[in-house]
Phi, psi and omega in degrees: 000320182292323181294317180301315177300313182297318181295321179295316181293320179292319174299319179292322178298322180285344178274342179290126182296139181269142176212122185222138175258166170296143175289149179299144175287139174289158181312311183297318177302314181299311186293320180292319184284333185281140171282329181211153176233119181236158167245137184198189180224137181278122180271315179203165179223139170248128181235130172235150174262130177233150177120199183254184178287341178264335183212116182215160178228160168266123173262124183241138172239117181258126171269119191234157164248128182285132177260317180212154183241118183260337175211137180093030179298337179282348178244339177233142179243147170305145183074357177293143176266132179229160173245120175250126175268139176207180178202161175218141177299132179259309182211135182233155179291154177302140182086002180300130176222060182224192181294150180243009177088200186280139181283314181243100178261119186291136176281167182303134179087001183273150173265146187202163169247135179226142175252113188233162175214163174274132178272184182301333181276352182091005179269148174284136178219149179278144180296150179256147348269356186237047180278359175238137174233118183282139181236162181062221181267031185282161180228164177291150179301132180276087184293340181292338179287331178293323179291318174302312178297326177294318180294325176298318181296321176297320178301313178295324175297316177298317178298310179304317183292321179296317179297320179298312179297317174300318176300315179298317179298315178298320177293321177291321180288337182292321181291335181275338181280344185280000000 
């Protein structure tokens, strides 16, 4: 009986979908890995959803104004405008055990400290997973608003499709009456 119980518990544990994020980088790791450390403010954010229906991410481009440079003063200047790329996991396949993007993506108008580096494409990106630290009364980006906006677009497409199908049906049935 004990063996059966142990086997059932083990089987149940294996059926639970795995999900794991990268552990946060320590302060020393952040400083060593970053090409620059800046303090700034988010002017605007562009968010797109990329991926498939089973696995997708929010791709974020933050337009920021640099307030202070703590590392990398030779490549970034205070008051400079930058675009910082980052991402957050939106939806993962069962069993996903990989990175989930940045933990704190600052919202528009937020103040932050960022540990950033240039990627292979030459774009600035925040270190994962804790390359942003929100400061002051700043908040995390409201990703739920992206979902609401996306649902609104789908509603408009469904309504437009229904109107188009009705128009085609009426046009086709008009020809049969004569």
